[in-house]
C-alpha positions as a printed NumPy array, in Angstrom:
array([[ 46.494,  19.304, -18.047],
       [ 44.017,  20.995, -15.815],
       [ 41.612,  21.844, -18.457],
       [ 41.527,  18.407, -19.331],
       [ 40.946,  17.113, -15.915],
       [ 38.   ,  19.638, -15.692],
       [ 36.624,  18.206, -18.717],
       [ 36.697,  14.747, -17.588],
       [ 34.984,  15.795, -14.064],
       [ 32.438,  17.458, -16.281],
       [ 31.688,  14.497, -18.437],
       [ 31.557,  12.072, -15.251],
       [ 29.008,  14.562, -13.477],
       [ 26.85 ,  14.622, -16.959],
       [ 26.754,  10.788, -16.94 ],
       [ 25.753,  10.783, -13.208],
       [ 23.013,  13.279, -13.779],
       [ 21.944,  11.289, -16.805],
       [ 21.706,   7.764, -14.622],
       [ 19.698,   9.686, -11.83 ],
       [ 17.288,  11.089, -14.335],
       [ 16.852,   7.585, -15.889],
       [ 16.397,   5.972, -12.51 ],
       [ 13.783,   8.572, -11.458],
       [ 11.768,   7.977, -14.85 ],
       [ 11.893,   4.191, -14.257],
       [ 11.063,   4.249, -10.632],
       [  8.354,   7.217, -10.902],
       [  6.574,   5.238, -13.877],
       [  5.942,   1.943, -11.746],
       [  2.26 ,   1.424, -10.996],
       [  1.06 ,   3.155,  -7.701],
       [ -2.345,   1.429,  -7.927],
       [ -3.225,  -1.31 ,  -5.211],
       [ -5.192,  -4.206,  -6.519],
       [ -7.402,  -5.501,  -4.038],
       [ -9.383,  -8.014,  -6.488],
       [-13.134,  -8.522,  -6.197],
       [-15.227,  -7.53 ,  -3.173],
       [-16.067, -10.452,  -1.011],
       [-18.11 , -10.92 ,   2.143],
       [-16.151, -11.357,   5.519],
       [-16.645, -15.199,   5.469],
       [-14.914, -15.404,   2.413],
       [-12.095, -13.066,   3.156],
       [-11.587, -15.08 ,   6.355],
       [-10.933, -18.124,   4.539],
       [ -8.584, -16.415,   2.23 ],
       [ -6.456, -14.592,   4.929],
       [ -6.435, -18.178,   6.747],
       [ -4.706, -19.735,   3.837],
       [ -2.444, -16.62 ,   3.141],
       [  1.227, -17.04 ,   3.923],
       [  2.291, -13.377,   3.239],
       [  0.399, -10.604,   4.877],
       [  1.193,  -7.077,   4.296],
       [ -0.24 ,  -4.434,   6.928],
       [ -0.104,  -0.853,   5.362],
       [ -0.823,   2.227,   6.973],
       [ -1.725,   4.943,   4.54 ],
       [ -1.061,   8.391,   6.435],
       [ -1.023,  10.323,   2.981],
       [ -3.259,  13.204,   2.853],
       [ -4.207,  12.65 ,   6.805],
       [ -3.983,  16.05 ,   8.278],
       [ -5.686,  15.233,  11.681],
       [ -3.012,  14.186,  14.185],
       [ -5.402,  11.907,  16.219],
       [ -6.331,  10.273,  12.726],
       [ -2.843,   9.553,  11.924],
       [ -2.05 ,   7.892,  15.525],
       [ -5.107,   5.919,  14.978],
       [ -4.487,   4.558,  11.836],
       [ -0.907,   3.753,  13.045],
       [ -2.291,   2.338,  16.216],
       [ -4.665,  -0.055,  14.136],
       [ -1.438,  -1.327,  12.27 ],
       [  0.105,  -2.001,  15.382],
       [ -2.921,  -3.949,  16.95 ],
       [ -3.213,  -5.814,  13.795],
       [  0.501,  -6.824,  13.711],
       [ -0.097,  -8.217,  17.447],
       [ -3.23 , -10.189,  16.336],
       [ -3.277, -13.979,  17.273],
       [ -4.492, -14.741,  13.751],
       [ -1.545, -13.237,  11.967],
       [  0.795, -15.441,  14.4  ],
       [  2.26 , -17.782,  11.813],
       [  1.947, -15.384,   8.831],
       [  5.069, -13.804,   7.202],
       [  4.132,  -9.777,   8.17 ],
       [  5.444,  -6.93 ,   6.36 ],
       [  4.425,  -3.451,   7.734],
       [  4.271,  -0.525,   5.475],
       [  3.756,   3.106,   6.118],
       [  2.746,   5.243,   3.263],
       [  3.648,   9.272,   3.981],
       [  3.138,  11.983,   1.811],
       [  6.698,  13.663,   2.546],
       [  8.845,  10.134,   2.813],
       [  7.013,   7.488,   0.338],
       [  7.005,   4.143,   1.734],
       [  8.582,   3.359,   5.288],
       [  9.271,  -0.313,   5.938],
       [ 11.246,  -1.882,   8.931],
       [ 14.316,   0.118,   9.263],
       [ 14.373,   1.493,   5.36 ],
       [ 12.319,   3.785,   3.047],
       [ 11.304,   2.864,  -0.347],
       [  9.317,   4.319,  -3.15 ],
       [  5.441,   3.561,  -2.804],
       [  5.686,   2.234,  -6.264],
       [  8.278,  -0.572,  -5.056],
       [  6.138,  -1.452,  -2.109],
       [  2.917,  -1.608,  -4.362],
       [  5.075,  -4.115,  -6.156],
       [  6.143,  -5.945,  -3.294],
       [  2.47 ,  -6.442,  -2.182],
       [  1.399,  -8.403,  -5.439],
       [  2.381, -11.782,  -3.634],
       [  0.238, -11.393,  -0.503],
       [ -2.849, -10.304,   1.084],
       [ -3.16 ,  -6.817,   2.236],
       [ -4.558,  -5.235,   5.352],
       [ -4.802,  -1.668,   4.137],
       [ -5.541,   1.007,   6.902],
       [ -6.617,   4.606,   5.926],
       [ -8.555,   7.301,   7.053],
       [-12.305,   6.571,   6.631],
       [-15.343,   5.124,   8.186],
       [-16.043,   1.966,   6.294],
       [-14.376,  -1.417,   6.285],
       [-14.583,  -3.709,   3.028],
       [-13.279,  -6.955,   2.129],
       [-11.743,  -8.363,  -1.14 ],
       [-10.112, -11.677,  -2.699],
       [ -6.398,  -9.695,  -2.262],
       [ -7.027,  -7.759,   0.946],
       [ -9.093,  -5.77 ,   3.341],
       [ -9.68 ,  -1.753,   3.468],
       [ -9.986,  -0.836,   6.951],
       [-11.31 ,   3.   ,   7.482],
       [-10.38 ,   4.586,  10.778],
       [-11.433,   7.937,  12.121],
       [-11.046,   9.888,  15.095],
       [-12.982,   7.445,  17.37 ],
       [-10.577,   4.518,  17.531],
       [-10.414,   2.275,  20.692],
       [ -6.778,   0.785,  21.09 ],
       [ -6.973,  -2.907,  20.299],
       [-10.027,  -3.087,  18.459],
       [ -8.372,  -3.929,  15.366],
       [ -7.486,  -7.438,  15.38 ],
       [ -7.436, -10.923,  13.354],
       [ -8.517, -13.897,  15.625]])
């Protein structure tokens, strides 16, 4: 009888492990490339942003080793979230971190999940760098060690 109980537990454990493995394979195969569309000028991007309902602010901290730059990327995200130009928008904030994945408000997700979620809106993507570019589906904001608090904003 004890042998049979242990066999049942072993089968349940194997089924659970198979489920975990299949779940990992599914979620790790999700596309992790962010689509920004075609590059546009600032006036065109402003028009696109004005007409957008959903805006995603993404602070990408993956591979950012300088603590000052990490703080500046996060501060830019906070400054953007408080912008008057985004007041009437449905805002979602995500932070990408190498150790954790994608951090949302009060919850952690896979990066693939967050990228998939962002397909229905404009992305304000903040990363380490020194250049900003505008696209049909978002904006890349390069932030370095010389950032003045409050300088990331949308009016």
